[in-house]
C-alpha positions as a printed NumPy array, in Angstrom:
array([[22.472, 17.048, 56.613],
       [21.63 , 14.958, 53.551],
       [20.332, 18.   , 51.704],
       [23.639, 19.798, 52.356],
       [25.619, 16.871, 50.926],
       [23.433, 16.757, 47.822],
       [23.867, 20.496, 47.334],
       [27.663, 20.166, 47.646],
       [27.727, 17.402, 45.025],
       [25.522, 19.399, 42.643],
       [27.688, 22.509, 43.056],
       [30.908, 20.538, 42.513],
       [29.473, 18.921, 39.377],
       [28.337, 22.283, 38.006],
       [31.779, 23.8  , 38.601],
       [33.572, 20.996, 36.758],
       [31.175, 21.171, 33.819],
       [31.643, 24.918, 33.389],
       [35.344, 24.503, 32.5  ],
       [34.809, 21.653, 30.051],
       [34.399, 22.265, 26.346],
       [32.288, 20.08 , 24.132],
       [34.12 , 17.965, 21.546],
       [34.448, 19.608, 18.145],
       [34.032, 17.604, 14.96 ],
       [35.926, 18.84 , 11.883],
       [35.614, 17.306,  8.415],
       [38.726, 17.652,  6.252],
       [38.878, 17.375,  2.459],
       [35.113, 17.852,  2.128],
       [35.294, 18.439, -1.604],
       [37.404, 15.357, -2.304],
       [36.176, 11.834, -2.904],
       [37.58 , 10.712,  0.461],
       [36.734, 13.191,  3.236],
       [37.932, 12.356,  6.745],
       [36.938, 13.705, 10.11 ],
       [38.588, 14.427, 13.426],
       [36.842, 14.897, 16.762],
       [38.827, 17.254, 18.991],
       [38.431, 17.215, 22.771],
       [40.366, 18.41 , 25.798],
       [42.213, 15.086, 25.998],
       [43.391, 15.015, 22.398],
       [41.552, 13.983, 19.302],
       [39.951, 11.01 , 17.63 ],
       [40.508,  9.992, 14.011],
       [38.179,  7.13 , 13.179],
       [38.472,  4.835, 16.192],
       [42.02 ,  5.905, 17.054],
       [42.735,  8.393, 19.82 ],
       [45.88 , 10.447, 19.29 ],
       [47.576, 13.401, 20.924],
       [49.15 , 16.479, 19.452],
       [52.508, 15.326, 20.853],
       [52.294, 12.118, 18.806],
       [51.606, 14.132, 15.665],
       [54.513, 16.486, 16.36 ],
       [56.808, 13.534, 17.   ],
       [55.785, 11.844, 13.733],
       [56.313, 15.074, 11.802],
       [59.75 , 15.642, 13.305],
       [60.815, 12.142, 12.233],
       [59.092, 12.386,  8.833],
       [56.845,  9.419,  9.673],
       [53.375,  8.649,  8.414],
       [50.679,  7.246, 10.693],
       [48.514,  4.497,  9.227],
       [45.278,  3.815, 11.127],
       [43.247,  0.613, 11.527],
       [46.216, -1.764, 11.713],
       [47.687, -0.568,  8.441],
       [44.444, -0.768,  6.483],
       [42.926,  2.636,  7.159],
       [43.527,  6.308,  6.635],
       [47.146,  7.373,  6.141],
       [48.054, 10.522,  8.044],
       [50.84 , 12.05 ,  6.001],
       [52.612, 15.326,  6.711],
       [49.935, 17.462,  5.076],
       [47.108, 15.858,  7.052],
       [49.068, 16.056, 10.303],
       [49.766, 19.758,  9.71 ],
       [46.03 , 20.266,  9.134],
       [45.296, 18.614, 12.478],
       [47.926, 20.696, 14.28 ],
       [46.188, 23.906, 13.186],
       [43.457, 23.049, 15.709],
       [45.804, 22.537, 18.676],
       [45.203, 25.983, 20.177],
       [41.459, 25.913, 19.539],
       [40.786, 22.916, 21.758]])
């Protein structure tokens, strides 16, 4: 009985892990003096310590906004950088 339960849990865990993709780290502007990186996952992406979604980026682009990270002291995501991030939407 216990062995059957353990086997069910192991099989369920294996099935959920098969569908998951590993996070992908992309470094943008490598040749510049200020490269920046984004970690893409199934849930969205991470820029520095800030988790964002593709919907937030699309919304900011449609309103011609810029996103400033780290409480206004960090990386500025302007239209060009947001477009670069959006290129990876279908790859995640």
